[in-house]
VOZADREN-949337 format. One record per residue: residue in three letters; x, z, y of N, C-alpha, C in turn. Coordinates in pm, whole numbers, padded with zeros to 5 digits, always signed. Each point is the difference from the previous one (the first is absolute). Layout:
VOZADREN-949337
AlaXZYXZYXZY ...
***
This chain:
VOZADREN-949337
Unk+00699+00916+00935-00121-00051+00062-00119+00084-00046 Unk-00089+00029+00092-00122+00075-00028-00119-00084+00045 Unk-00100-00007-00086-00120-00078+00030-00124+00085-00026 Unk-00089+00006+00098-00133+00059-00015-00102-00113+00001 Unk-00075-00012-00107-00101-00105-00009-00133+00049+00055 Unk-00080-00091+00055-00133+00030+00052-00105-00055-00097 Unk-00122+00048+00013-00107-00043-00092-00042-00144+00028 Unk-00003-00040+00126-00037-00136+00036+00109-00059+00090 Unk+00093-00074-00060+00117-00047+00076-00034-00114+00094 Unk-00116-00064-00019-00041-00106+00095-00040+00063+00133 Unk-00044+00128-00003-00039+00068+00123+00112+00085+00056 Unk+00076+00062-00088+00110+00087+00041+00119-00025-00090 Unk+00107-00051+00058+00118-00034-00079+00070+00122-00056 Unk+00089-00024-00097+00077+00110-00059+00095+00059+00102 Unk+00035+00125-00022+00096+00068+00086+00131+00010-00080 Unk+00109-00041+00061+00127-00005-00072+00113+00049+00090 Unk+00098+00064-00065+00119+00048+00067+00124-00038-00081 Unk+00110-00025+00068+00126-00028-00068+00109+00090+00057 Unk+00093+00037-00086+00113+00082+00042+00122-00089+00017 Unk+00069+00013+00113+00120-00076+00027+00123+00090-00017 Unk+00086-00029-00100+00119+00085-00019+00093-00003+00121 Unk+00004-00114+00073+00091-00011+00114-00035+00095+00112 Unk-00129+00012+00030-00044+00086+00110-00052+00135-00048 Unk-00020+00013-00131-00059+00121-00059-00136+00030+00061 Unk-00074-00104+00024-00134+00017+00059-00104-00069-00086 Unk-00120+00052+00006-00115-00062-00065-00081-00071+00107 Unk-00029-00126-00024-00075-00079+00096-00124-00061-00067 Unk-00102-00023+00081-00119-00067-00050+00035-00143-00036 Unk-00057-00051-00107+00024-00136-00047-00135-00071-00012 Unk-00046-00063+00105-00135-00057-00001-00014-00132-00075 Unk+00110-00061-00040-00006-00135-00056+00010-00007-00151 Unk-00018+00111-00070+00003-00003-00146-00137-00041-00050 Unk-00030-00127+00012-00132-00052-00036+00005-00150-00008 Unk-00103-00057-00065-00020-00144-00007+00129-00072-00049 Unk+00042-00105+00074+00112-00081-00051+00133+00039+00061 Unk+00009+00117+00060+00132+00048+00039+00082+00025-00124 Unk+00130-00025+00004+00084+00015-00120-00008+00141-00056 Unk-00009+00009-00131-00003+00129-00067+00131+00072+00024 Unk-00006+00133+00017+00118+00078+00033+00107-00013-00110 Unk+00122-00032+00042+00113-00016-00091-00021-00105-00108 Unk-00081-00101+00032-00029-00105-00098+00079-00127+00017 Unk+00093-00003+00098+00085-00117+00021-00081-00128+00021 Unk-00119+00014+00060-00081-00115+00032-00069-00066-00116 Unk-00009+00066-00114-00058-00058-00122-00146+00036-00021 Unk-00059+00081+00088-00138+00040-00016-00055+00047+00133 Unk-00130+00011+00008-00067+00048+00121-00047+00145-00019 Unk-00027+00068+00112-00042+00138-00008-00129+00018-00078 Unk-00094-00094+00014-00128+00015-00069+00007-00044-00147 Unk+00118-00035-00047+00014-00047-00138+00035+00113-00096 Unk+00046+00114+00054+00037+00110-00087-00122+00050-00077 Unk+00018+00029-00127-00109+00046-00085-00102-00110-00025 Unk+00038-00124+00016-00091-00113-00018-00066-00040+00129 Unk-00063+00095+00063-00057-00020+00135-00028+00136+00059 Unk+00030+00016+00129-00031+00124+00068-00027-00030+00146 Unk-00074+00089+00065-00032-00018+00140-00134-00066+00022 Unk-00025-00039+00125-00129-00060+00036-00017-00137-00065 Unk-00117-00030-00053-00023-00131-00065-00060-00104+00093 Unk-00003+00028+00132-00082-00080+00091+00057-00137+00034 Unk+00122-00031-00035+00054-00133+00034-00031-00108-00103 Unk-00065+00042-00109-00033-00095-00107-00149+00001-00028 Unk-00047-00115-00048-00135-00009-00055+00016+00012-00151 Unk-00059+00104-00057+00022+00033-00141-00116-00049-00086 Unk+00037-00054-00116-00100-00051-00095+00035+00051-00139 Unk-00100+00053-00070+00020+00044-00139-00017-00121-00091 Unk+00106-00035-00071-00001-00118-00087-00055+00033-00140 Unk-00011+00126-00032-00059+00038-00127+00096+00074-00090 Unk-00051+00041-00116+00079+00076-00097+00064-00096-00099 Unk+00128+00018-00025+00076-00088-00088+00097+00085-00083 Unk+00041-00052-00112+00105+00065-00078+00135-00054+00045 Unk+00087+00091+00045+00129-00037+00052+00107+00091-00058 Unk+00120-00053-00015+00114+00081-00041+00053+00079+00118 Unk+00031+00127-00023+00062+00081+00103+00085+00109-00063 Unk+00087+00059+00077+00087+00106-00050-00081+00129-00015 Unk-00020+00043-00123-00080+00119-00029+00077+00092-00095 Unk-00015+00131+00025+00065+00099-00084+00148-00032-00021 Unk+00064-00047+00106+00140-00036-00010+00088+00123+00027 Unk-00005+00093-00095+00076+00125+00010+00149-00025+00011 Unk+00048-00103-00065+00142-00027+00000+00050-00033+00140 Unk-00082-00068+00079+00041-00033+00137+00012+00125+00083 Unk-00084+00099-00026+00004+00127+00075+00127+00076-00033 Unk+00054-00018-00124+00113+00078-00045+00134-00075+00008 Unk-00003-00129+00026+00122-00080+00003+00071+00012+00133 Unk+00131+00025-00001+00080+00009+00122-00002-00128+00078 Unk+00023+00012+00131-00009-00116+00089+00097-00112-00038 Unk+00121+00036-00039+00098-00102-00031-00040-00080-00125 Unk-00074+00062-00091-00047-00071-00118-00134-00069+00025 Unk-00076+00052+00095-00132-00059+00029+00011-00124+00089 Unk+00088+00006+00098+00011-00110+00096+00110-00095-00041 Unk-00041-00117-00045+00093-00102-00046-00007-00121+00094 Unk+00101-00089-00005-00003-00118+00083-00127-00082-00023 Unk-00063-00040+00108-00117-00090-00001-00130+00067-00036 Unk+00001+00105-00083-00126+00064-00040+00028+00136-00063 Unk-00103+00081-00011+00014+00129-00065+00027-00020-00150 Unk+00065+00097-00059+00037-00009-00140-00125-00009-00089 Unk-00022-00111-00069-00122-00014-00081-00007+00097-00116 Unk+00114+00055-00044-00003+00096-00109-00064+00133+00041 Unk-00012+00024+00130-00060+00124+00049-00147-00019+00034 Unk-00051-00123-00011-00136-00030+00040-00092-00012-00121 Unk-00120+00049+00017-00101-00012-00106-00128-00055+00062 Unk-00056-00103-00064-00119-00067+00053-00119+00018-00095 Unk-00117+00005+00059-00125+00005-00076-00098-00100+00060 Unk-00089-00050-00085-00110-00083+00047-00113+00093+00038 Unk-00036+00004+00129-00097+00097+00050-00112-00070+00078 Unk-00115+00069+00004-00110-00048+00083+00034+00034+00145 Unk+00003-00104+00085+00037+00018+00139-00094-00078+00090 Unk-00024+00056+00117-00081-00066+00101+00092-00074+00097 Unk-00026-00125+00022+00083-00085+00085-00068-00013+00137 Unk+00076+00033+00104-00051-00006+00138+00092-00093+00079 Unk-00060-00087+00076+00077-00097+00081-00025+00026+00148 Unk+00108+00004+00077-00009+00016+00143+00052-00124+00071 Unk-00081-00056+00090+00041-00116+00081+00004+00041+00145 Unk+00111-00036+00066+00022+00043+00138-00111-00052+00092 Unk-00053+00090+00081-00104-00038+00095+00060-00092+00107 Unk-00083-00086+00055+00046-00099+00097+00053+00063+00128 Unk-00049+00120+00034+00043+00066+00124+00106+00107-00024 Unk+00058+00003-00121+00097+00104-00035+00137-00063-00029 Unk+00102+00083+00005+00137-00045-00025+00059+00078-00116 Unk+00066-00071-00090+00073+00063-00111+00087-00106-00064 Unk+00117+00040-00053+00088-00099-00063-00057-00050-00132 Unk-00096+00074-00059-00065-00044-00123-00136-00059+00035 Unk-00019-00127-00031-00127-00063+00029-00104+00030-00107 Unk+00047+00039-00117-00090+00028-00112+00064+00099-00094 Unk-00081+00089-00054+00050+00100-00096-00100+00008-00115 Unk+00052+00009-00120-00082+00020-00120+00049+00129-00066 Unk-00090+00098-00012+00035+00130-00054-00080+00029-00125 Unk+00062+00074-00092-00067+00038-00123-00008+00152-00010 Unk-00118+00051-00034-00022+00144-00015-00043+00032-00141 Unk+00072+00092-00063-00029+00044-00135-00135+00072-00003 Unk-00088-00036-00095-00135+00054-00003-00002+00149-00037 Unk+00100+00045-00075-00001+00139-00041+00050+00094+00109 Unk+00105-00039+00069+00062+00088+00101-00037-00040+00142 Unk-00046-00122+00020-00026-00058+00133+00125-00004+00087 Unk+00114-00002-00066+00126-00021+00070+00031-00148+00005 Unk+00060-00045+00110+00045-00140+00007+00121-00016-00091 Unk-00006-00097-00091+00109-00020-00094+00092-00116+00039 Unk-00040-00080+00098+00086-00109+00043-00077-00101+00084 Unk+00071-00103+00040-00064-00102+00081+00095-00108+00041 Unk-00056-00100+00065+00077-00114+00051-00028-00017+00149 Unk+00105-00027+00076-00010-00019+00144+00041-00144+00034 Unk-00076-00064+00087+00021-00140+00036+00037-00012+00148 Unk+00085-00099+00028+00048-00019+00138-00103-00081+00082 Unk+00039-00031+00123-00088-00074+00088-00035-00140-00046 Unk+00079-00057-00089-00028-00133-00055-00091+00007-00123 Unk-00029+00122-00040-00081+00016-00120+00079-00002-00128 Unk+00134+00006+00011+00088-00002-00116+00030+00144-00046 Unk+00015+00016-00131+00035+00131-00055+00135+00045+00054 Unk+00004+00121+00054+00121+00050+00063+00056+00120-00078 Unk-00082+00102-00019+00048+00122-00064-00096+00045-00110 Unk+00059+00057-00104-00076+00051-00115+00033+00148-00015 Unk-00102+00080-00023+00017+00145-00005-00052+00056-00130 Unk+00075+00093-00060-00042+00072-00121+00010+00150+00025 Unk-00103+00073-00041-00003+00144+00019-00029+00064-00135 Unk+00098+00071-00054-00017+00063-00129-00085+00126+00009 Unk-00059+00038-00112-00081+00122-00004+00037+00083-00122 Unk+00014+00130+00022+00036+00090-00110-00024+00143+00041 Unk-00054+00084-00089-00002+00146+00027+00142+00052+00006 Unk+00024+00094+00090+00134+00055+00017+00008+00132-00075 Unk+00071-00001-00112+00012+00116-00086+00129+00079+00023 Unk+00074-00033+00106+00124+00073+00024-00033+00146+00038 Unk+00095+00092-00024-00024+00141+00038-00032+00014+00149 Unk-00097+00083+00031-00039+00030+00137-00062-00118+00073 Unk-00051-00099-00074-00056-00120+00064-00148+00014+00027 Unk-00060+00113-00031-00144+00023+00014-00082-00089-00094 Unk+00065-00065-00098-00065-00089-00095-00091-00101+00072 Unk+00054-00061+00102-00081-00092+00082+00012-00143-00050 Unk-00099-00079+00036+00005-00144-00027+00082-00063+00111 Unk+00096-00081-00035+00093-00050+00101+00033-00145-00022 Unk+00069-00058+00096+00049-00137-00017+00130+00004-00077 Unk+00012-00089-00097+00124-00008-00077+00094-00103+00059 Unk+00017+00005+00130+00084-00097+00069-00085-00112+00059 Unk+00044-00050+00114-00072-00107+00072+00103-00106+00037 Unk-00030-00126-00035+00098-00107+00019-00064-00118+00072 Unk+00067-00043+00107-00048-00110+00083+00103-00111-00007 Unk-00041-00116-00054+00090-00112-00020-00026-00106+00107 Unk+00106-00036+00073-00009-00105+00103+00045-00131-00063 Unk-00094-00092-00024+00032-00125-00069+00083-00094+00085 Unk-00006+00015+00133+00079-00088+00087+00142+00050+00018 Unk+00016+00132+00012+00134+00056+00022+00075+00020-00132 Unk-00071+00001-00113+00066+00024-00127+00048+00144-00014 Unk-00070+00093+00065+00038+00141-00002-00124+00084-00029 Unk+00022+00128-00030-00114+00087-00022+00028+00140+00052 Unk-00107+00075+00017+00006+00135+00054-00060+00097-00101 Unk+00072+00109-00031-00051+00103-00090-00041+00123+00080 Unk-00120+00050-00026-00054+00114+00073-00059+00101-00100 Unk-00024+00119+00049-00075+00105-00072+00056+00028-00139 Unk+00129-00012-00015+00063+00034-00128+00017+00152-00010 Unk-00005+00053-00121-00011+00145-00017+00116+00066-00069 Unk+00079-00074-00077+00093+00064-00092+00104+00086+00067 Unk+00043-00032+00122+00109+00072+00062-00047+00082+00121 Unk-00129+00028+00008-00048+00085+00106-00071+00120-00061 Unk+00001+00116+00068-00062+00119-00061-00149-00022-00022 Unk-00051+00056-00111-00142-00012-00030-00084+00083+00097 Unk+00053+00114+00042-00072+00086+00093+00101+00056+00098 Unk-00015-00032+00127+00098+00040+00100-00033+00138+00054 Unk+00089+00093-00022-00013+00135+00054+00126+00030+00079 Unk-00012+00014+00129+00116+00019+00084-00017+00130+00079 Unk+00083+00096-00026-00005+00131+00067-00140+00057-00006 Unk-00063-00013-00117-00131+00061-00019-00114-00081+00053 Unk+00024-00118+00058-00106-00081+00059-00035-00113-00100 Unk-00114+00014-00063-00042-00094-00104-00055-00125+00067 Unk+00028-00117-00059-00045-00124+00059-00151-00021-00017 Unk-00069+00086-00074-00144-00012-00015-00074+00084+00105 Unk+00070+00057+00098-00063+00078+00104-00003-00076+00132 Unk-00099+00025+00086-00009-00071+00128+00123+00023+00090 Unk+00062+00116-00015+00115+00030+00087+00118-00093-00024 Unk+00001-00064-00115+00111-00090-00030-00009-00128+00084 Unk-00122-00037+00037-00023-00128+00066-00017+00014+00150 Unk+00101+00051+00066+00000+00017+00145+00125-00066+00058 Unk-00007-00046+00126+00119-00056+00064+00117+00097+00004 Unk-00030+00129+00016+00107+00100+00003+00072+00005-00134 Unk-00073-00011-00108+00064+00005-00132+00079-00127-00028 Unk-00045-00113+00051+00077-00124-00015+00137+00015+00064 Unk+00004+00059+00119+00129+00023+00068+00086+00097-00080 Unk-00062+00106-00053+00077+00096-00078+00057-00060-00126 Unk-00079-00083-00070+00049-00064-00121+00109-00102+00032 Unk-00016-00071+00112+00099-00101+00038+00136+00062+00030 Unk+00001+00118+00057+00127+00065+00034+00061+00068-00122 
***
């Protein structure tokens, strides 16, 4: 999947393409937004839930609740280095790989507008004051009941060829009704820097529909 983000998604939606192995074709994917199911998420999360929140914010009325001290996954280097089989355990991620800190975070609440549609009627998100990354949140259903809980780890990536970037140390979305969870953005078993036939993933040429088809084949 390839996604090009726009500066103002309320005015111009993201551009997305997907590669189909069956047809060996790249097609436009206009529905990777809002509450459409997240790609390969088995129905456990929405497209706008990745990275805490992404896409146009126009379906919610947002309110800043203030700065609070909250626990979140910080500097969890072990999660970045732990293999998937050891990291993903029944019911929840392996707590031995997680590290929490009490951090200053800004709490933002989104309530669904009366003229908008979304499976989440309310969202509460927390942003770390130092990095301004979303560290987690809670999503509520149409009845106002807690439905899903999300945690987003944060850690510098010190692996070779990783560009020494600040990255997510794994992202976990827990569905309290289904009793299942989804693990995303894990790093331990994927290359730190993708170089394929001389085409570096930090170059614009890597992010084209033609390259998606080439990589898929």
